[in-house]
C-alpha positions in Angstrom: -10.6 -35.6 4.6 -14.2 -35.8 3.5 -15.2 -37.0 0.0 -17.5 -34.8 -1.9 -18.8 -34.7 -5.5 -18.7 -31.3 -7.2 -20.0 -31.0 -10.8 -19.6 -34.7 -11.2 -16.0 -34.8 -9.9 -14.9 -36.6 -6.8 -12.9 -34.3 -4.5 -11.2 -34.7 -1.1 -10.9 -31.2 0.4 -9.3 -30.7 3.8 -11.5 -30.6 6.9 -13.0 -27.3 7.7 -12.8 -26.2 4.1 -15.6 -24.2 2.6 -17.3 -25.1 -0.6 -15.7 -22.0 -2.2 -12.2 -23.0 -1.1 -12.8 -26.5 -2.3 -14.0 -25.3 -5.7 -11.0 -22.9 -6.2 -8.6 -25.7 -5.3 -10.2 -27.8 -8.0 -10.0 -25.1 -10.6 -13.7 -24.4 -10.5 -14.7 -20.7 -10.6 -17.5 -19.5 -8.3 -18.0 -15.7 -8.6 -17.9 -13.5 -5.4 -18.5 -9.9 -4.6 -18.3 -9.7 -0.8 -15.6 -12.3 -0.1 -12.2 -11.2 1.1 -9.3 -13.7 1.2 -8.3 -14.8 4.7 -11.2 -13.0 6.5 -14.4 -14.4 8.0 -16.9 -14.7 5.1 -20.1 -12.8 5.4 -22.3 -14.4 2.7 -23.8 -11.0 2.2 -23.9 -10.7 -1.6 -25.2 -14.2 -2.2 -23.5 -14.2 -5.6 -21.5 -17.4 -4.7 -24.6 -19.5 -4.2 -24.5 -23.2 -5.1 -27.0 -26.1 -5.1 -26.5 -28.9 -2.7 -28.5 -32.0 -3.4 -31.0 -32.7 -0.6 -31.1 -29.0 0.5 -34.2 -27.0 -0.3 -32.4 -23.6 -0.3 -29.3 -22.6 -2.3 -26.3 -22.1 -0.1 -23.6 -19.4 0.0 -20.4 -21.3 -0.9 -18.1 -18.8 0.9 -19.5 -19.7 4.4 -20.8 -23.2 4.0 -18.3 -25.9 5.1 -18.0 -29.1 3.1 -19.4 -32.3 4.7 -18.9 -36.0 3.9 -21.0 -37.1 0.9 -22.0 -33.7 -0.3 -23.1 -33.5 -3.9 -22.7 -30.0 -5.1 -23.6 -28.2 -8.3 -22.0 -24.8 -8.9 -23.5 -24.0 -12.3 -26.8 -25.8 -12.5 -29.8 -24.1 -14.2 -31.3 -23.3 -10.8 -28.0 -21.7 -9.7 -27.5 -19.7 -12.9 -31.1 -18.3 -12.8 -30.8 -17.4 -9.1 -27.3 -15.8 -9.6 -28.6 -13.9 -12.5 -31.5 -12.5 -10.6 -29.3 -11.5 -7.7 -27.0 -9.5 -10.0 -30.0 -8.0 -11.8 -31.4 -6.8 -8.4 -28.0 -5.3 -7.5 -27.9 -3.5 -10.8 -31.4 -2.2 -10.2 -30.2 -0.2 -7.1 -26.7 0.6 -8.6 -26.6 4.3 -9.6 -23.9 4.2 -12.1 -23.1 5.2 -15.7 -20.5 2.8 -17.0 -19.5 5.2 -19.8 -18.1 7.7 -17.3 -17.3 5.6 -14.2 -13.7 5.5 -13.0 -14.0 1.7 -12.6 -15.6 1.0 -16.0 -12.6 -1.1 -17.2 -12.2 -3.2 -14.1 -15.7 -3.1 -12.5 -16.4 -6.6 -11.0 -20.1 -6.0 -11.1 -20.1 -5.1 -14.8 -17.8 -8.1 -15.6 -20.1 -10.5 -13.7 -23.2 -9.1 -15.5 -21.5 -9.6 -18.8 -20.5 -13.2 -17.9 -24.2 -13.9 -16.9 -25.4 -12.5 -20.2 -27.3 -9.5 -18.7 -27.8 -7.0 -21.5 -30.7 -4.9 -20.3 -32.3 -3.8 -17.0 -35.0 -6.2 -15.8 -36.0 -4.5 -12.6 -36.7 -0.8 -12.3 -37.6 1.2 -9.3 -36.2 3.5 -6.7 -32.5 3.9 -6.3 -30.6 4.9 -3.2 -29.4 8.2 -4.8 -25.9 9.5 -5.1 -24.2 11.3 -2.2 -20.6 12.3 -2.9 -18.2 12.4 0.0 -15.1 14.3 -1.1 -14.1 15.7 2.3 -10.7 14.1 2.5 -7.5 14.7 0.4 -7.2 11.1 -0.8 -10.5 9.3 -1.0 -13.9 10.0 -2.7 -17.1 8.0 -1.9 -20.2 7.8 -4.0 -23.1 6.2 -2.1 -25.2 5.7 -5.3 -22.7 3.2 -6.7 -22.4 1.2 -3.5 -23.8 -2.3 -3.7 -23.4 -2.9 0.1 -21.1 -5.9 -0.3 -19.3 -4.7 2.9 -15.8 -5.5 1.6 -14.7 -2.0 2.6 -16.2 -2.5 6.1 -14.3 -5.8 6.4 -10.9 -4.3 5.3 -11.3 -1.2 7.4 -12.2 -3.1 10.6 -10.7 -6.6 10.3 -7.5 -5.8 8.3 -6.8 -2.2 9.4 -8.5 -2.0 12.8 -9.5 1.6 12.0 -13.3 1.3 12.0 -14.0 4.4 10.0 -17.1 3.0 8.2 -19.9 0.6 9.1 -23.4 -0.3 7.7 -25.9 2.4 8.8 -29.6 1.9 8.7 -31.6 -1.2 7.7 -33.0 -2.7 4.5 -33.2 -0.5 1.4 -32.1 2.5 3.6 -28.8 0.9 4.5 -25.7 2.9 3.7 -22.1 2.2 4.2 -20.5 5.3 5.8 -19.2 6.8 9.0 -21.7 7.3 11.8 -24.7 9.5 11.0 -23.7 9.4 7.3 -21.0 12.0 8.0 -18.0 12.6 5.8 -14.7 10.6 6.2 -13.0 13.8 7.4 -15.1 13.6 10.6 -13.7 10.2 11.8 -10.3 8.5 12.2 -9.8 7.5 8.6 -6.1 7.1 7.9 -6.5 7.5 4.1 -4.8 4.1 3.5 -7.1 3.4 0.5 -7.5 -0.3 1.2 -11.2 0.3 0.8 -10.6 1.6 -2.7 -8.5 -1.5 -3.5 -11.2 -3.9 -2.5 -14.4 -2.1 -3.7 -15.8 -4.2 -6.6 -17.4 -1.1 -8.2 -16.7 2.6 -8.3 -18.2 3.5 -4.9 -14.8 4.3 -3.3 -12.0 5.7 -5.5 -8.8 7.8 -5.0 -9.0 11.5 -5.6 -7.9 12.2 -9.2 -4.6 14.1 -9.6 -4.2 13.3 -13.3 -5.8 16.5 -14.6 -3.5 18.6 -12.5 -0.5 16.7 -13.7 -1.5 17.0 -17.4 -2.0 20.8 -16.8 1.5 21.1 -15.4 3.0 19.1 -18.3 1.3 21.4 -20.8 2.6 24.6 -19.1 5.8 25.6 -20.7 6.8 27.7 -17.7 6.9 24.7 -15.4 9.7 22.3 -14.9 7.9 19.0 -14.1 9.9 16.3 -12.4 8.5 12.9 -11.4 9.6 10.4 -8.8 8.6 6.7 -8.8 8.3 4.6 -5.7 10.0 1.2 -5.7 6.8 -0.8 -5.6 5.6 0.7 -8.9 8.1 -1.2 -11.1 6.7 -4.6 -10.0 3.0 -3.7 -10.4 2.5 -1.1 -13.2 2.6 -3.9 -15.8 -0.6 -5.3 -14.5 -2.4 -2.2 -15.9 -1.4 -3.5 -19.3 -2.3 -7.2 -18.6 1.2 -8.3 -17.8 1.5 -10.9 -15.1 1.9 -9.7 -11.5 5.5 -9.2 -10.6 6.7 -8.3 -14.1 9.5 -5.7 -13.7 8.8 -2.7 -16.0 11.3 -0.2 -14.7 12.9 0.8 -18.0 9.6 0.8 -19.9 8.1 3.0 -17.2 10.9 5.5 -17.6 10.4 5.6 -21.3 6.7 6.1 -21.0 7.2 9.0 -18.6 9.7 10.7 -21.1 7.1 10.4 -23.9 4.5 12.0 -21.6 6.7 15.1 -21.3 8.3 15.0 -17.9 11.4 17.2 -17.8 13.3 14.8 -15.4 12.6 11.3 -14.2 13.9 10.3 -10.8 13.7 7.5 -8.4 12.1 7.7 -4.9 14.7 5.0 -4.1 17.3 7.7 -4.0 15.7 9.3 -0.9 14.9 5.8 0.4 18.7 5.4 0.6 18.9 8.8 2.2 16.2 7.8 4.7 18.3 4.8 5.8 21.3 7.1 6.5 19.3 9.6 8.5 17.1 7.0 10.3 20.0 4.7 11.0 22.0 7.5 12.6 19.0 8.5 14.6 18.7 5.0 16.0 22.4 4.9 16.9 22.0 8.3 18.6 19.1 7.1 20.7 21.0 3.9 21.7 24.1 6.0 22.7 21.9 8.3 24.7 20.5 5.4 26.7 23.5 3.1 26.9 26.4 5.6 27.3 25.1 8.9 28.4 22.5 7.4 30.8 19.9 9.7 29.4 16.4 9.1 28.1 15.4 8.3 24.5 12.2 6.8 23.2 12.9 3.1 22.3 12.0 1.2 20.3 12.4 3.6 17.4 9.6 3.1 14.8 9.9 3.7 11.1 8.1 6.7 9.6 7.9 6.2 5.9 4.2 5.0 5.8 1.8 8.0 6.2 -1.2 5.8 7.0 0.7 4.3 9.9 1.7 7.8 11.1 -1.9 9.0 11.1 -3.0 5.8 12.8 -0.5 6.4 15.6 -1.7 10.0 15.9 -5.3 8.8 16.3 -4.9 5.6 18.3 -1.5 5.4 19.8 -0.3 9.0 20.5 1.8 7.7 23.4 4.2 6.2 20.8 4.6 9.4 18.8 8.0 10.2 20.5 9.1 6.7 19.4 8.5 7.4 15.7 11.6 8.4 13.7 11.6 12.1 12.9 12.6 11.3 9.3 10.1 12.3 6.7 9.1 9.6 4.2 11.2 9.2 1.1 8.5 10.9 -1.0 8.6 14.0 1.1 12.4 14.0 1.4 12.6 14.0 -2.4 10.1 16.9 -2.7 12.1 19.0 -0.3 15.4 18.3 -2.1 13.9 18.7 -5.6 12.9 22.3 -4.7 16.2 23.1 -3.0 19.2 21.1 -4.0 18.0 20.1 -7.5 16.6 23.5 -8.4 19.8 25.1 -7.2 22.0 22.8 -9.3 19.8 23.3 -12.4 19.5 27.1 -11.9 15.7 26.9 -11.9 13.4 29.0 -9.8 11.9 26.6 -7.2 8.5 28.2 -7.8 8.5 26.8 -11.3 9.4 23.2 -10.2 6.5 20.9 -10.0 7.1 17.6 -8.2 4.9 14.6 -9.1 5.1 11.4 -7.2 3.9 8.0 -8.5 3.0 5.9 -5.4 1.3 2.6 -4.6 -0.5 4.5 -1.9 -3.5 6.8 -1.6 -2.3 8.1 1.8 0.5 9.8 0.0 -2.0 12.2 -1.5 -2.9 13.2 2.0 0.7 13.3 3.2 1.8 15.8 0.6 -0.7 18.3 1.9 0.2 18.0 5.5 1.2 21.4 7.0 4.6 19.9 8.0 5.5 19.3 4.4 6.4 22.8 3.2 10.0 23.0 4.4 11.4 23.9 1.0 9.5 27.1 1.2 6.8 25.6 -1.1 4.6 22.6 -1.0 7.3 20.0 -1.3 5.3 17.5 -3.4 2.6 18.9 -5.7 0.7 15.9 -7.0 0.6 12.2 -6.2 -0.5 9.6 -8.8 -1.4 6.1 -7.8 -0.2 3.2 -9.9 -3.7 3.0 -11.3 -3.7 6.6 -12.3 -0.3 6.4 -14.0 -1.6 3.4 -16.0 -4.6 5.5 -17.1 -2.3 8.4 -18.1 -0.1 6.1 -20.2 -3.1 4.9 -22.1 -4.4 8.5 -22.5 -1.0 9.3 -24.1 -1.6 6.6 -26.7 1.5 4.7 -25.8 1.9 1.0 -26.5 3.5 0.3 -23.1 4.4 -3.3 -23.7 6.4 -2.5 -26.8 8.3 0.5 -25.3 12.1 0.3 -25.2 13.9 0.6 -21.8 15.7 3.7 -20.6 17.5 4.9 -17.5 16.4 7.4 -14.8 18.1 10.8 -14.6 21.0 11.8 -12.4 21.7 12.8 -9.7 18.4 11.8 -7.9 17.9 8.6 -9.9 20.8 6.6 -8.5 19.9 4.1 -5.8 20.9 0.8 -4.1 19.1 -2.5 -3.9 18.4 -1.7 -0.3 16.1 1.1 -1.5 14.2 -1.3 -3.8 13.1 -3.5 -0.9 11.4 -0.6 0.8 8.5 -1.9 -1.3 8.1 -5.1 0.7 7.1 -5.7 4.3 10.4 -6.1 6.2 12.3 -4.3 3.5 12.9 -1.1 5.4 14.2 -3.0 8.4 16.5 -5.1 6.3 17.8 -2.1 4.5 18.5 -0.4 7.8 20.2 -3.4 9.2 22.5 -3.7 6.2 23.8 -0.2 6.9 23.7 0.0 10.7 25.4 -3.4 11.2 28.2 -2.5 8.8 28.7 0.9 10.4 28.9 -0.6 13.9 31.1 -3.7 13.1 32.9 -2.7 9.8 31.6 -5.9 8.3 28.7 -6.7 6.0 25.5 -7.9 7.5 25.4 -11.8 7.5 22.5 -12.7 5.4 21.0 -16.1 4.4 20.1 -16.4 0.7 21.0 -12.7 0.3 18.3 -11.6 2.7 17.3 -11.5 6.4 15.1 -14.5 6.0 12.8 -14.1 9.1 11.7 -10.7 7.7 10.8 -11.8 4.2 7.6 -13.7 4.9 3.9 -12.5 4.8 3.5 -13.3 8.5 1.6 -10.4 10.1 4.2 -9.8 12.8 7.8 -10.8 12.4 10.7 -10.6 14.8 14.4 -11.1 14.5 17.5 -10.5 16.7 21.1 -9.9 15.9 24.0 -10.0 18.4 26.7 -7.3 17.9 30.2 -8.9 18.0 33.4 -7.2 17.0 32.1 -3.6 17.2 34.5 -0.9 16.0 35.9 1.5 18.7 33.4 4.3 18.1 30.5 1.9 18.8 32.2 -0.4 21.3 29.3 0.3 23.8 27.1 -1.9 21.6 29.5 -4.9 21.9 27.5 -7.9 23.0 24.2 -6.2 22.7 21.4 -8.3 21.1 19.6 -6.0 18.9 15.9 -7.0 18.6 13.7 -5.9 15.8 10.1 -6.4 14.8 8.1 -5.9 11.6 4.3 -5.5 11.2 2.2 -4.9 8.1 -1.5 -4.2 8.1 -2.6 -1.9 10.9 -4.5 -4.7 12.8 -1.2 -6.6 13.1 0.5 -3.3 14.1 -2.1 -2.9 16.9 -1.3 -6.3 18.3 2.4 -5.6 18.2 1.9 -2.2 19.9 -0.2 -3.7 22.6 2.5 -6.3 23.5 5.1 -3.5 23.7 2.8 -1.3 25.9 2.2 -4.3 28.2 5.9 -4.9 28.5 5.6 -8.4 27.1 8.1 -7.7 24.3 11.1 -5.3 24.1 12.6 -4.2 20.8 15.1 -1.6 19.6 13.7 -0.9 16.2 10.2 -1.6 14.7 9.0 -1.3 11.1 5.3 -0.7 10.5 3.7 -0.7 7.1 0.1 0.3 6.7 -0.9 -2.1 4.0 -0.8 -5.9 3.9 2.5 -7.0 2.3 3.8 -3.4 2.5 3.8 -1.0 -0.3 3.4 -3.8 -2.9 -0.1 -4.3 -1.5 -0.8 -0.5 -1.2 -4.3 1.0 -1.6 -3.3 2.6 -4.9 -2.1 -0.6 -6.6 -3.8 -2.4 -9.5 -6.9 -4.3 -8.2 -7.5 -7.0 -7.0 -4.6 -7.9 -4.7 -4.3 -11.4 -3.2 -1.5 -13.0 -1.3 -0.5 -14.8 -4.5 -0.1 -11.4 -6.2 1.7 -9.9 -3.3 4.2 -12.8 -3.3 4.8 -12.3 -7.1 5.5 -8.6 -6.6 7.7 -9.3 -3.6 9.8 -11.7 -5.6 10.2 -9.2 -8.4 11.4 -6.6 -6.0 13.9 -9.0 -4.5 15.1 -9.8 -8.1 15.6 -6.1 -8.7 17.6 -5.7 -5.5 19.8 -8.8 -6.1 20.6 -7.7 -9.6 22.2 -4.4 -8.5 25.9 -3.8 -7.9 25.1 -1.6 -5.0 22.9 -3.3 -2.3 23.6 -1.0 0.7 22.4 2.6 1.1 25.6 4.0 2.5 27.5 2.8 -0.7 25.4 5.0 -3.0 27.8 7.6 -4.4 25.0 10.0 -5.1 24.1 9.9 -1.4 27.8 10.6 -0.5 27.8 13.5 -3.0 24.6 15.2 -1.7 26.1 15.2 1.9 29.3 16.7 0.5 27.7 19.3 -1.7 24.5 20.2 0.2 23.5 18.5 3.4 26.7 18.5 5.3 26.2 15.5 7.6 23.5 13.2 8.8 21.2 14.8 11.4 22.9 18.1 10.7 21.3 21.5 10.6 20.2 21.4 7.0 19.0 17.8 7.0 17.1 18.5 10.2 15.3 21.4 8.5 14.5 19.7 5.2 14.3 16.0 6.0 12.9 15.7 9.5 9.6 16.6 11.2 7.3 15.6 14.1 3.7 14.7 14.6 0.8 15.5 16.9 -2.1 13.7 18.6 -5.4 13.8 16.7 -8.9 13.4 18.0 -10.6 10.3 16.7 -14.0 12.0 16.1 -14.0 15.6 15.0 -16.7 18.0 16.2 
């Protein structure tokens, strides 16, 4: 461990540590704009420069390793002046009006300029000009606001392995975009929104659905219902400066009532429904192979993450038969709201408006897919990200922190703890195992510390196995079978897992894939800026919500039992097949 001196303090950081990491470990703040946790640093923005005694030039701390005997100054006069000039130059090219910018309240560039005492423009000259790319349902890009930090490039390529955007051109003419400065609709963008989550300014944002939602709420002819995804309850509080992982379920429901929604439901209800349908689908595939000697695509993949679905359509179409035919919980809810719920309430489905609150920008794309009209209408009308709901609550003039707690409405508001953990990487798999194991053996799934421990970490790819012993007569063909499962989060991790399956190096029965790092709690529509520390805090909150519920298994949810008795009939039946299932098609990576 080398010994260094930083700002007069002796430090002993680990070998191969960068100056930035050493500073953060010592509680010293060095600002960054291009740096992404856990990824190879670029040193592109130069905002993190420090002064090293004996070196003529200032060094980018994010990509400079510590060495024995270094004497480092992170905030000397020379550093402050250089850092200020860098930010002033960035501002001189930044085509943005903070009074009207979507990111005005949480713009990292604006915050840094304020911290450096920049109050007026110092450099004037040509700007790159604003070109708006609004070609996709979920994401809007404004080239004039781009500061070319390349965070979006890093996350799109190194984290998601999609490669939709790259730096184009050189010098002042550089732009960050798809090839030939084309729109995102021309390339294999999966709409995951991770670029919107890491952009430090307002150059990449989600498409705004708030105006449409307000218009629906103000229309007395419309019956507006809202569903909230499990991840929202552990992250919405961050929009009101509460610590990450603060559970705000009850306050969120109260806020939605004040805003004028006619009914407030939980996407967890259809998460439980997904487990019943998806679990039965898995058992059907296993029976087809093991008993009937037929063919069925194994492993079965989860289907609740729309970014993953689009990724498979673009890059791994050979696995499309393996993907569960279940729609995502969001889309199941929309289909049921405009059929089962409308029928029970005696409302014309044409007057029912379904609003989703999701941690995900890809859900905005998903609700417009041509497969998602099985109710006879667009099943889900609007999708709000966590960030958008936070803004709407503020627009409504509500003091969120002081709101009392209230309960969601019946019948689509009742759910189990298994549905809560859909928010976390590994959660869908654990929820499925809780139900499938009990169906097959008649006994609860054995769990260490209330969870399937190997699936609860932030490892990019996780595997587990479970040997079936004591199967009930209907499932005796599974006796002695070692069920192997895998979980991947982040599409680069998913790619690595898919390649091992393609090459025959690994065999699994069931695989969960989540588009975003950490699962939905790290979704592209969540409050910025998400680090692993924040992901872990949100995950712990979701586990707490699950563990505090009397019902922790999807098949025990009485509202699920009721909807099969009253409406759906049976899992994988004719009505559920029509409303709750779909299939997907190969897509071209580059559109002509």
